[in-house]
BANU-836511 format. One record per residue (C-alpha): x, y, z; residue number from 1. Coordinates in nm, 3 decimals, decimal comma, padded with zeros to 5 digits. Each point is the difference from the previous one (the first is absolute). Example, Ala and Ser with C-alpha at 12.3 -4.5 7.8 and 13.67 -1.06 7.14 Angstrom:
<pts>
+---------+---------+---------+-----+
!      xx !      yy !      zz ! seq !
+---------+---------+---------+-----+
!  01,230 ! -00,450 !  00,780 !   1 !
!  00,137 !  00,344 ! -00,066 !   2 !
+---------+---------+---------+-----+
</pts>
This chain:
<pts>
+---------+---------+---------+-----+
!      xx !      yy !      zz ! seq !
+---------+---------+---------+-----+
! -01,033 ! -00,333 ! -02,886 !   1 !
! -00,093 ! -00,101 !  00,357 !   2 !
!  00,257 ! -00,001 !  00,278 !   3 !
! -00,009 ! -00,335 !  00,180 !   4 !
!  00,104 ! -00,024 !  00,363 !   5 !
!  00,051 ! -00,324 !  00,194 !   6 !
! -00,092 !  00,008 !  00,369 !   7 !
!  00,108 ! -00,297 !  00,214 !   8 !
! -00,188 ! -00,011 !  00,327 !   9 !
! -00,232 ! -00,200 !  00,226 !  10 !
! -00,289 !  00,222 !  00,110 !  11 !
! -00,173 ! -00,261 !  00,216 !  12 !
! -00,137 !  00,108 !  00,337 !  13 !
!  00,076 ! -00,323 !  00,181 !  14 !
!  00,221 !  00,140 !  00,275 !  15 !
!  00,196 !  00,303 !  00,106 !  16 !
!  00,346 !  00,094 ! -00,126 !  17 !
!  00,093 !  00,002 ! -00,366 !  18 !
! -00,320 ! -00,163 ! -00,130 !  19 !
! -00,218 !  00,256 !  00,173 !  20 !
!  00,227 !  00,279 ! -00,120 !  21 !
! -00,037 ! -00,118 ! -00,361 !  22 !
! -00,378 ! -00,020 !  00,039 !  23 !
! -00,012 !  00,359 !  00,124 !  24 !
!  00,250 !  00,166 ! -00,237 !  25 !
! -00,012 ! -00,187 ! -00,332 !  26 !
! -00,343 !  00,132 ! -00,111 !  27 !
!  00,126 !  00,356 !  00,049 !  28 !
!  00,320 ! -00,071 ! -00,195 !  29 !
! -00,196 ! -00,159 ! -00,284 !  30 !
! -00,229 !  00,305 ! -00,018 !  31 !
!  00,296 !  00,240 ! -00,009 !  32 !
!  00,170 ! -00,199 ! -00,277 !  33 !
! -00,324 ! -00,013 ! -00,198 !  34 !
! -00,046 !  00,376 !  00,037 !  35 !
!  00,330 !  00,046 ! -00,182 !  36 !
! -00,094 ! -00,223 ! -00,291 !  37 !
!  00,141 ! -00,339 !  00,104 !  38 !
! -00,166 ! -00,336 ! -00,048 !  39 !
!  00,067 ! -00,180 !  00,328 !  40 !
!  00,028 ! -00,380 !  00,012 !  41 !
!  00,005 ! -00,165 !  00,343 !  42 !
!  00,187 ! -00,327 !  00,064 !  43 !
! -00,048 ! -00,190 !  00,328 !  44 !
!  00,333 ! -00,174 !  00,085 !  45 !
! -00,035 ! -00,377 !  00,031 !  46 !
!  00,240 ! -00,031 !  00,292 !  47 !
! -00,199 !  00,253 !  00,204 !  48 !
! -00,320 ! -00,195 ! -00,072 !  49 !
!  00,180 ! -00,314 !  00,118 !  50 !
!  00,107 !  00,177 !  00,319 !  51 !
! -00,361 !  00,104 !  00,064 !  52 !
! -00,121 ! -00,356 ! -00,059 !  53 !
!  00,261 ! -00,146 !  00,236 !  54 !
! -00,070 !  00,258 !  00,269 !  55 !
! -00,379 !  00,011 ! -00,001 !  56 !
! -00,142 ! -00,306 ! -00,179 !  57 !
! -00,046 ! -00,253 !  00,282 !  58 !
! -00,354 ! -00,118 ! -00,085 !  59 !
! -00,231 !  00,005 ! -00,301 !  60 !
! -00,178 !  00,296 !  00,159 !  61 !
!  00,333 !  00,185 !  00,028 !  62 !
!  00,069 ! -00,064 ! -00,368 !  63 !
! -00,343 !  00,133 ! -00,094 !  64 !
!  00,079 !  00,318 !  00,195 !  65 !
!  00,326 !  00,040 ! -00,194 !  66 !
! -00,186 ! -00,040 ! -00,331 !  67 !
! -00,253 !  00,261 !  00,110 !  68 !
!  00,276 !  00,240 !  00,108 !  69 !
!  00,171 ! -00,039 ! -00,337 !  70 !
! -00,326 !  00,075 ! -00,180 !  71 !
! -00,046 !  00,311 !  00,215 !  72 !
!  00,352 !  00,117 ! -00,081 !  73 !
! -00,050 ! -00,057 ! -00,373 !  74 !
! -00,331 !  00,183 !  00,007 !  75 !
!  00,146 !  00,296 !  00,190 !  76 !
!  00,301 !  00,049 ! -00,228 !  77 !
! -00,199 ! -00,065 ! -00,317 !  78 !
! -00,240 !  00,277 !  00,107 !  79 !
!  00,296 !  00,239 !  00,003 !  80 !
!  00,078 ! -00,093 ! -00,361 !  81 !
!  00,258 ! -00,280 !  00,019 !  82 !
!  00,000 ! -00,286 ! -00,250 !  83 !
!  00,025 ! -00,343 !  00,165 !  84 !
!  00,018 ! -00,353 ! -00,141 !  85 !
! -00,249 ! -00,141 !  00,249 !  86 !
!  00,003 ! -00,354 ! -00,140 !  87 !
!  00,377 ! -00,029 !  00,029 !  88 !
!  00,003 !  00,160 !  00,347 !  89 !
! -00,267 ! -00,237 !  00,134 !  90 !
!  00,176 ! -00,305 ! -00,147 !  91 !
!  00,322 !  00,114 !  00,169 !  92 !
! -00,181 !  00,022 !  00,333 !  93 !
! -00,148 ! -00,348 ! -00,051 !  94 !
!  00,347 ! -00,142 ! -00,060 !  95 !
!  00,136 !  00,187 !  00,304 !  96 !
! -00,276 ! -00,141 !  00,223 !  97 !
!  00,052 ! -00,352 ! -00,134 !  98 !
!  00,372 !  00,027 !  00,069 !  99 !
! -00,062 !  00,133 !  00,350 ! 100 !
! -00,222 ! -00,299 !  00,079 ! 101 !
!  00,230 ! -00,253 ! -00,159 ! 102 !
!  00,192 ! -00,219 !  00,242 ! 103 !
!  00,353 ! -00,037 ! -00,137 ! 104 !
!  00,255 ! -00,239 !  00,131 ! 105 !
!  00,257 !  00,141 !  00,240 ! 106 !
!  00,279 ! -00,083 ! -00,245 ! 107 !
! -00,158 !  00,210 ! -00,278 ! 108 !
! -00,052 !  00,282 !  00,247 ! 109 !
!  00,364 ! -00,014 !  00,102 ! 110 !
!  00,124 !  00,007 ! -00,357 ! 111 !
! -00,229 !  00,277 ! -00,129 ! 112 !
!  00,039 !  00,219 !  00,305 ! 113 !
!  00,380 ! -00,012 !  00,007 ! 114 !
!  00,200 !  00,302 ! -00,108 ! 115 !
!  00,019 !  00,087 ! -00,367 ! 116 !
! -00,260 ! -00,263 ! -00,099 ! 117 !
! -00,259 !  00,186 !  00,205 ! 118 !
!  00,047 !  00,314 ! -00,207 ! 119 !
!  00,038 ! -00,181 ! -00,332 ! 120 !
! -00,323 ! -00,200 !  00,038 ! 121 !
! -00,208 !  00,304 !  00,090 ! 122 !
!  00,162 !  00,237 ! -00,250 ! 123 !
! -00,059 ! -00,250 ! -00,282 ! 124 !
! -00,366 ! -00,040 !  00,095 ! 125 !
! -00,057 !  00,376 !  00,024 ! 126 !
!  00,183 !  00,060 ! -00,327 ! 127 !
! -00,226 ! -00,252 ! -00,175 ! 128 !
! -00,316 !  00,172 !  00,123 ! 129 !
!  00,110 !  00,355 ! -00,067 ! 130 !
!  00,102 ! -00,099 ! -00,354 ! 131 !
! -00,342 ! -00,158 ! -00,047 ! 132 !
! -00,167 !  00,316 !  00,131 ! 133 !
!  00,200 !  00,226 ! -00,233 ! 134 !
! -00,069 ! -00,222 ! -00,302 ! 135 !
! -00,373 !  00,004 !  00,073 ! 136 !
! -00,051 !  00,372 !  00,062 ! 137 !
!  00,280 !  00,206 ! -00,157 ! 138 !
!  00,369 ! -00,019 ! -00,080 ! 139 !
!  00,098 !  00,362 ! -00,043 ! 140 !
!  00,004 !  00,144 !  00,351 ! 141 !
!  00,198 !  00,320 !  00,029 ! 142 !
!  00,037 ! -00,018 !  00,378 ! 143 !
! -00,092 ! -00,204 !  00,304 ! 144 !
! -00,034 !  00,030 !  00,377 ! 145 !
! -00,004 ! -00,274 !  00,261 ! 146 !
! -00,131 !  00,089 !  00,344 ! 147 !
!  00,216 ! -00,252 !  00,183 ! 148 !
!  00,353 ! -00,136 !  00,021 ! 149 !
! -00,092 ! -00,321 ! -00,186 ! 150 !
!  00,317 ! -00,126 ! -00,163 ! 151 !
! -00,191 ! -00,254 ! -00,210 ! 152 !
! -00,198 !  00,256 ! -00,202 ! 153 !
!  00,323 !  00,195 ! -00,035 ! 154 !
!  00,158 ! -00,312 ! -00,149 ! 155 !
! -00,299 ! -00,044 ! -00,233 ! 156 !
!  00,027 !  00,355 ! -00,133 ! 157 !
!  00,374 ! -00,044 ! -00,042 ! 158 !
! -00,046 ! -00,317 ! -00,210 ! 159 !
! -00,270 !  00,164 ! -00,215 ! 160 !
!  00,219 !  00,305 ! -00,056 ! 161 !
!  00,294 ! -00,220 ! -00,101 ! 162 !
! -00,215 ! -00,195 ! -00,244 ! 163 !
! -00,149 !  00,316 ! -00,152 ! 164 !
!  00,340 !  00,173 !  00,009 ! 165 !
! -00,183 !  00,302 !  00,134 ! 166 !
! -00,010 !  00,073 !  00,375 ! 167 !
! -00,336 !  00,057 !  00,167 ! 168 !
!  00,075 !  00,292 !  00,228 ! 169 !
! -00,086 ! -00,089 !  00,358 ! 170 !
! -00,030 !  00,166 !  00,339 ! 171 !
! -00,031 ! -00,230 !  00,303 ! 172 !
! -00,141 !  00,092 !  00,341 ! 173 !
!  00,167 ! -00,157 !  00,303 ! 174 !
! -00,236 ! -00,092 !  00,283 ! 175 !
!  00,260 ! -00,234 !  00,151 ! 176 !
!  00,369 ! -00,065 ! -00,046 ! 177 !
!  00,053 ! -00,110 ! -00,362 ! 178 !
!  00,226 ! -00,295 !  00,072 ! 179 !
! -00,067 ! -00,094 !  00,358 ! 180 !
! -00,061 ! -00,370 !  00,051 ! 181 !
!  00,039 ! -00,029 !  00,376 ! 182 !
! -00,370 ! -00,084 !  00,031 ! 183 !
!  00,073 ! -00,332 ! -00,169 ! 184 !
!  00,208 ! -00,126 !  00,289 ! 185 !
! -00,283 ! -00,197 !  00,163 ! 186 !
! -00,023 ! -00,213 ! -00,313 ! 187 !
!  00,346 ! -00,135 !  00,075 ! 188 !
! -00,053 ! -00,070 !  00,368 ! 189 !
!  00,101 ! -00,364 ! -00,045 ! 190 !
!  00,325 !  00,091 ! -00,164 ! 191 !
!  00,323 !  00,116 !  00,157 ! 192 !
!  00,078 !  00,371 !  00,037 ! 193 !
!  00,265 ! -00,039 ! -00,269 ! 194 !
! -00,258 ! -00,131 ! -00,248 ! 195 !
! -00,235 !  00,286 !  00,085 ! 196 !
!  00,279 !  00,250 ! -00,050 ! 197 !
!  00,097 ! -00,149 ! -00,340 ! 198 !
! -00,362 !  00,000 ! -00,116 ! 199 !
! -00,063 !  00,361 !  00,103 ! 200 !
!  00,327 !  00,114 ! -00,158 ! 201 !
! -00,101 ! -00,162 ! -00,328 ! 202 !
! -00,348 !  00,156 !  00,020 ! 203 !
!  00,149 !  00,342 !  00,064 ! 204 !
!  00,245 ! -00,029 ! -00,289 ! 205 !
! -00,264 ! -00,131 ! -00,241 ! 206 !
! -00,252 !  00,276 !  00,071 ! 207 !
!  00,265 !  00,271 !  00,008 ! 208 !
!  00,136 ! -00,112 ! -00,337 ! 209 !
! -00,344 !  00,043 ! -00,160 ! 210 !
! -00,033 !  00,354 !  00,135 ! 211 !
!  00,348 !  00,088 ! -00,124 ! 212 !
! -00,068 ! -00,145 ! -00,347 ! 213 !
! -00,319 !  00,207 ! -00,024 ! 214 !
!  00,191 !  00,316 !  00,094 ! 215 !
!  00,301 ! -00,078 ! -00,220 ! 216 !
! -00,213 ! -00,072 ! -00,309 ! 217 !
! -00,204 !  00,320 !  00,027 ! 218 !
! -00,330 ! -00,163 !  00,102 ! 219 !
! -00,021 !  00,121 !  00,360 ! 220 !
!  00,004 !  00,379 ! -00,029 ! 221 !
! -00,111 !  00,092 !  00,349 ! 222 !
! -00,061 ! -00,132 !  00,351 ! 223 !
! -00,260 !  00,139 !  00,235 ! 224 !
! -00,008 ! -00,102 !  00,365 ! 225 !
! -00,261 !  00,054 !  00,271 ! 226 !
!  00,281 !  00,095 !  00,239 ! 227 !
!  00,381 !  00,012 !  00,001 ! 228 !
!  00,014 ! -00,335 !  00,184 ! 229 !
! -00,007 ! -00,241 ! -00,301 ! 230 !
!  00,262 !  00,211 ! -00,179 ! 231 !
!  00,240 !  00,029 !  00,291 ! 232 !
! -00,023 ! -00,360 !  00,121 ! 233 !
!  00,045 ! -00,152 ! -00,347 ! 234 !
!  00,241 !  00,271 ! -00,121 ! 235 !
! -00,177 ! -00,015 ! -00,335 ! 236 !
!  00,035 !  00,378 ! -00,022 ! 237 !
!  00,375 ! -00,052 ! -00,049 ! 238 !
! -00,060 ! -00,227 ! -00,301 ! 239 !
! -00,263 !  00,244 ! -00,130 ! 240 !
!  00,250 !  00,285 !  00,009 ! 241 !
!  00,249 ! -00,209 ! -00,195 ! 242 !
! -00,246 ! -00,060 ! -00,285 ! 243 !
! -00,169 !  00,340 !  00,001 ! 244 !
! -00,328 ! -00,129 !  00,145 ! 245 !
! -00,193 !  00,274 !  00,177 ! 246 !
! -00,138 ! -00,037 !  00,354 ! 247 !
! -00,312 !  00,155 !  00,152 ! 248 !
! -00,196 ! -00,017 !  00,326 ! 249 !
! -00,359 !  00,130 ! -00,023 ! 250 !
! -00,135 !  00,213 !  00,282 ! 251 !
! -00,239 ! -00,114 !  00,128 ! 252 !
!  00,079 ! -00,362 ! -00,087 ! 253 !
! -00,276 ! -00,166 !  00,201 ! 254 !
! -00,336 !  00,090 !  00,151 ! 255 !
! -00,284 ! -00,112 !  00,219 ! 256 !
! -00,369 !  00,038 ! -00,079 ! 257 !
! -00,108 !  00,318 !  00,175 ! 258 !
! -00,334 ! -00,160 !  00,086 ! 259 !
!  00,165 ! -00,229 !  00,258 ! 260 !
!  00,044 !  00,294 !  00,236 ! 261 !
! -00,367 ! -00,045 !  00,093 ! 262 !
!  00,104 ! -00,319 !  00,186 ! 263 !
!  00,231 !  00,187 !  00,238 ! 264 !
! -00,113 ! -00,022 !  00,361 ! 265 !
!  00,096 !  00,151 !  00,333 ! 266 !
! -00,084 ! -00,296 !  00,223 ! 267 !
!  00,278 ! -00,253 ! -00,041 ! 268 !
!  00,081 ! -00,299 !  00,217 ! 269 !
!  00,337 ! -00,163 !  00,069 ! 270 !
! -00,003 ! -00,158 ! -00,344 ! 271 !
!  00,287 ! -00,032 ! -00,247 ! 272 !
! -00,040 ! -00,109 ! -00,359 ! 273 !
!  00,194 ! -00,134 ! -00,295 ! 274 !
! -00,152 ! -00,014 ! -00,349 ! 275 !
!  00,181 ! -00,108 ! -00,313 ! 276 !
!  00,155 ! -00,312 ! -00,153 ! 277 !
!  00,087 ! -00,250 !  00,271 ! 278 !
!  00,348 ! -00,097 ! -00,113 ! 279 !
!  00,338 ! -00,023 !  00,167 ! 280 !
!  00,119 !  00,307 ! -00,187 ! 281 !
! -00,289 !  00,196 !  00,153 ! 282 !
!  00,121 ! -00,109 !  00,344 ! 283 !
! -00,311 ! -00,190 !  00,113 ! 284 !
!  00,197 ! -00,254 !  00,204 ! 285 !
!  00,188 !  00,281 !  00,176 ! 286 !
! -00,336 !  00,170 !  00,056 ! 287 !
! -00,123 ! -00,301 !  00,198 ! 288 !
!  00,325 ! -00,019 !  00,195 ! 289 !
! -00,023 !  00,369 !  00,086 ! 290 !
! -00,363 ! -00,039 !  00,102 ! 291 !
!  00,091 ! -00,260 !  00,262 ! 292 !
!  00,229 !  00,262 !  00,155 ! 293 !
! -00,263 !  00,274 ! -00,031 ! 294 !
! -00,256 ! -00,202 !  00,196 ! 295 !
!  00,243 ! -00,026 !  00,289 ! 296 !
! -00,027 !  00,379 !  00,028 ! 297 !
! -00,371 !  00,030 ! -00,086 ! 298 !
! -00,178 ! -00,332 !  00,075 ! 299 !
! -00,338 !  00,115 ! -00,138 ! 300 !
!  00,137 !  00,130 ! -00,331 ! 301 !
! -00,132 ! -00,159 ! -00,319 ! 302 !
!  00,166 ! -00,052 ! -00,338 ! 303 !
! -00,206 ! -00,020 ! -00,321 ! 304 !
!  00,168 ! -00,147 ! -00,311 ! 305 !
! -00,153 !  00,040 ! -00,346 ! 306 !
!  00,128 ! -00,120 ! -00,336 ! 307 !
!  00,057 ! -00,289 ! -00,235 ! 308 !
!  00,225 ! -00,283 !  00,111 ! 309 !
!  00,326 ! -00,082 ! -00,176 ! 310 !
! -00,034 ! -00,239 ! -00,294 ! 311 !
!  00,278 ! -00,207 !  00,158 ! 312 !
! -00,165 ! -00,294 !  00,181 ! 313 !
!  00,282 ! -00,014 !  00,253 ! 314 !
! -00,024 !  00,372 !  00,079 ! 315 !
! -00,378 ! -00,024 !  00,040 ! 316 !
!  00,031 ! -00,289 !  00,243 ! 317 !
!  00,273 !  00,179 !  00,195 ! 318 !
! -00,204 !  00,320 !  00,030 ! 319 !
! -00,315 ! -00,183 !  00,111 ! 320 !
!  00,198 ! -00,206 !  00,251 ! 321 !
!  00,159 !  00,311 !  00,156 ! 322 !
! -00,334 !  00,183 ! -00,005 ! 323 !
! -00,166 ! -00,275 !  00,204 ! 324 !
!  00,271 !  00,041 !  00,264 ! 325 !
! -00,040 !  00,379 !  00,013 ! 326 !
! -00,270 !  00,117 !  00,245 ! 327 !
! -00,233 !  00,287 ! -00,091 ! 328 !
!  00,102 ! -00,012 ! -00,367 ! 329 !
! -00,287 ! -00,042 ! -00,247 ! 330 !
!  00,036 ! -00,076 ! -00,371 ! 331 !
! -00,296 !  00,125 ! -00,205 ! 332 !
!  00,120 ! -00,127 ! -00,339 ! 333 !
!  00,003 !  00,210 ! -00,316 ! 334 !
! -00,274 !  00,267 !  00,004 ! 335 !
! -00,101 !  00,092 ! -00,353 ! 336 !
! -00,267 !  00,249 !  00,105 ! 337 !
!  00,196 !  00,323 !  00,038 ! 338 !
! -00,261 !  00,168 !  00,222 ! 339 !
!  00,003 ! -00,296 !  00,238 ! 340 !
!  00,380 !  00,002 ! -00,003 ! 341 !
!  00,024 !  00,366 !  00,097 ! 342 !
! -00,272 ! -00,028 !  00,265 ! 343 !
!  00,202 ! -00,281 !  00,158 ! 344 !
!  00,338 !  00,175 ! -00,026 ! 345 !
! -00,138 !  00,327 !  00,142 ! 346 !
! -00,072 ! -00,172 !  00,334 ! 347 !
!  00,375 ! -00,023 !  00,064 ! 348 !
!  00,238 !  00,252 !  00,154 ! 349 !
!  00,303 ! -00,140 ! -00,177 ! 350 !
!  00,125 ! -00,163 ! -00,318 ! 351 !
!  00,298 ! -00,229 !  00,066 ! 352 !
!  00,184 ! -00,034 ! -00,331 ! 353 !
!  00,326 ! -00,200 !  00,021 ! 354 !
!  00,044 ! -00,026 ! -00,378 ! 355 !
!  00,342 ! -00,068 ! -00,152 ! 356 !
! -00,097 !  00,074 ! -00,362 ! 357 !
! -00,194 !  00,300 ! -00,135 ! 358 !
!  00,025 !  00,301 ! -00,225 ! 359 !
! -00,293 !  00,218 !  00,113 ! 360 !
! -00,227 ! -00,209 !  00,225 ! 361 !
! -00,364 !  00,090 ! -00,051 ! 362 !
! -00,087 ! -00,180 !  00,324 ! 363 !
!  00,184 !  00,266 !  00,200 ! 364 !
! -00,161 !  00,283 ! -00,197 ! 365 !
! -00,351 ! -00,137 !  00,052 ! 366 !
!  00,067 ! -00,058 !  00,371 ! 367 !
!  00,107 !  00,364 !  00,036 ! 368 !
! -00,309 !  00,116 ! -00,187 ! 369 !
! -00,207 ! -00,195 !  00,254 ! 370 !
!  00,178 !  00,169 !  00,292 ! 371 !
!  00,222 ! -00,289 !  00,114 ! 372 !
!  00,350 !  00,041 !  00,133 ! 373 !
!  00,259 ! -00,223 ! -00,171 ! 374 !
!  00,300 ! -00,194 !  00,126 ! 375 !
!  00,216 ! -00,137 ! -00,281 ! 376 !
!  00,349 ! -00,119 ! -00,082 ! 377 !
!  00,233 !  00,271 ! -00,131 ! 378 !
!  00,029 ! -00,147 ! -00,350 ! 379 !
!  00,077 !  00,249 ! -00,281 ! 380 !
! -00,359 !  00,020 ! -00,128 ! 381 !
! -00,137 !  00,102 !  00,340 ! 382 !
!  00,284 !  00,244 !  00,065 ! 383 !
! -00,025 !  00,169 ! -00,340 ! 384 !
! -00,378 !  00,042 !  00,007 ! 385 !
! -00,112 !  00,022 !  00,364 ! 386 !
!  00,294 !  00,084 !  00,228 ! 387 !
! -00,096 !  00,365 !  00,065 ! 388 !
! -00,355 ! -00,077 !  00,113 ! 389 !
! -00,075 !  00,015 !  00,374 ! 390 !
! -00,237 ! -00,303 !  00,009 ! 391 !
!  00,266 ! -00,226 ! -00,158 ! 392 !
!  00,261 ! -00,159 !  00,227 ! 393 !
!  00,298 ! -00,185 ! -00,145 ! 394 !
!  00,204 ! -00,275 !  00,163 ! 395 !
!  00,308 ! -00,177 ! -00,128 ! 396 !
! -00,085 ! -00,276 ! -00,246 ! 397 !
! -00,018 ! -00,335 !  00,178 ! 398 !
! -00,004 !  00,151 !  00,351 ! 399 !
! -00,309 ! -00,179 !  00,130 ! 400 !
!  00,056 !  00,108 !  00,361 ! 401 !
! -00,005 !  00,370 ! -00,088 ! 402 !
! -00,293 ! -00,057 ! -00,236 ! 403 !
! -00,195 ! -00,144 !  00,294 ! 404 !
!  00,113 !  00,268 !  00,246 ! 405 !
! -00,101 !  00,287 ! -00,229 ! 406 !
! -00,334 ! -00,168 ! -00,073 ! 407 !
! -00,071 ! -00,033 !  00,373 ! 408 !
!  00,081 !  00,368 !  00,048 ! 409 !
! -00,250 !  00,104 ! -00,268 ! 410 !
! -00,276 ! -00,239 !  00,103 ! 411 !
!  00,014 !  00,143 !  00,356 ! 412 !
! -00,070 !  00,350 ! -00,130 ! 413 !
! -00,346 !  00,152 !  00,011 ! 414 !
! -00,180 !  00,015 ! -00,338 ! 415 !
! -00,002 !  00,382 !  00,029 ! 416 !
!  00,379 !  00,004 !  00,021 ! 417 !
!  00,033 ! -00,207 ! -00,317 ! 418 !
! -00,255 !  00,220 ! -00,173 ! 419 !
!  00,209 !  00,303 !  00,093 ! 420 !
!  00,289 ! -00,132 ! -00,211 ! 421 !
! -00,210 !  00,064 ! -00,309 ! 422 !
! -00,044 !  00,371 !  00,077 ! 423 !
!  00,357 !  00,059 ! -00,116 ! 424 !
!  00,010 !  00,213 ! -00,317 ! 425 !
!  00,251 ! -00,232 ! -00,166 ! 426 !
! -00,230 ! -00,298 !  00,052 ! 427 !
! -00,302 !  00,190 ! -00,129 ! 428 !
!  00,188 !  00,108 ! -00,313 ! 429 !
!  00,128 ! -00,352 ! -00,064 ! 430 !
! -00,346 ! -00,155 !  00,023 ! 431 !
! -00,156 !  00,269 ! -00,218 ! 432 !
!  00,271 ! -00,047 ! -00,265 ! 433 !
! -00,059 ! -00,375 ! -00,007 ! 434 !
! -00,381 !  00,002 ! -00,006 ! 435 !
! -00,061 !  00,005 ! -00,377 ! 436 !
!  00,064 ! -00,284 ! -00,246 ! 437 !
! -00,067 !  00,242 ! -00,283 ! 438 !
!  00,294 !  00,215 !  00,114 ! 439 !
!  00,220 ! -00,311 !  00,023 ! 440 !
! -00,086 ! -00,090 ! -00,361 ! 441 !
!  00,062 !  00,358 ! -00,119 ! 442 !
!  00,343 !  00,011 !  00,165 ! 443 !
!  00,084 ! -00,340 ! -00,147 ! 444 !
! -00,119 !  00,093 ! -00,348 ! 445 !
!  00,194 !  00,326 !  00,002 ! 446 !
!  00,325 ! -00,189 !  00,060 ! 447 !
! -00,097 ! -00,273 ! -00,246 ! 448 !
! -00,040 !  00,257 ! -00,277 ! 449 !
!  00,333 !  00,157 !  00,085 ! 450 !
!  00,191 ! -00,328 !  00,010 ! 451 !
! -00,153 ! -00,134 ! -00,323 ! 452 !
!  00,007 !  00,343 ! -00,166 ! 453 !
! -00,363 ! -00,028 ! -00,101 ! 454 !
! -00,046 !  00,375 ! -00,050 ! 455 !
+---------+---------+---------+-----+
</pts>
């Protein structure tokens, strides 16, 4: 009798971060499961597809790119031996794109995006699709693994397990805080602070209750995390201890493609860069404010900004408006060509990264691999992963003045001085450890086996 394993992931190389990580690691994990006799079925979460559509589908050409990226991801993972319901997955993406392009009335937006209703609407939709997937491919999975903190798939597995009266053992990987909803604040910008607070409290309680139900009912057997940050900030490790859910942090938990080192260069101008999602939680507005201060110290310095704009119309307009008023700051848009991206980033001396929300930022890792110094806020993710590295400088979160001052200090240094920071043995060891996606997948799979007791 075959052993059936459900893998919940989104291996689509559309951007950096979690999607790129899935694209790089999932084929390895599928191959390792297959080598031990498992049939692996891959489910693409609907809500992640909707997020991709909202973030990147601006024009018909953009939507065609997303379709092509999905096909590439399916082809890659299928080649490693995974079984995928391609028809269902493509129809889910079509619905996600249609929803992203649909203009809803502001009243509907306000109702559906408020508190508990936000979670309920998305959990119900995800539950419907994951039930459909299970009914179409198999209904006797012995274990499952989701490579993200998606509460909606967790809810879907919980409902299926309750209906079957047999829990589907699950391990979940945290790439962000599991019940952090602070990034939703811009949605409520027209409401009072009290309304925002009520909505976020309801969101937190609703998502947390789903995680606790999954632990209490024996579905969630283990939690992996790419760093201690998501565990500590959410305190989910305390709940896990209460219900006997095991915790693991793979080492290494992230990687860069070793080939990008070829783009490193010695001749660098007074250029700073930011690349990533251009949202408030990534600190892009503070970046522009800091840059105005930096130019007072170095008038000829240039800032290059790369990434996809927020899917909030108001946030996009605000960013573009501030950008126009910020001299020597150039926005290059989202660069899909990775070689072109790294060639552009490698021209800079410095990555300015005022992010408020991360677990293990790949942007910082790739910048270090390219020989850039980094100035970042001292959020837990940065401190846990990068604090002991000489090229990384931390400033207090929200301290824009110090962010600017430290950036000026680094930009005034000679390129040779910055290059010398990377001669440190600790830095060399760190970069070597994090230069193989295969090793990331092996570390992850080793813990997955232990937590699910697959031996």
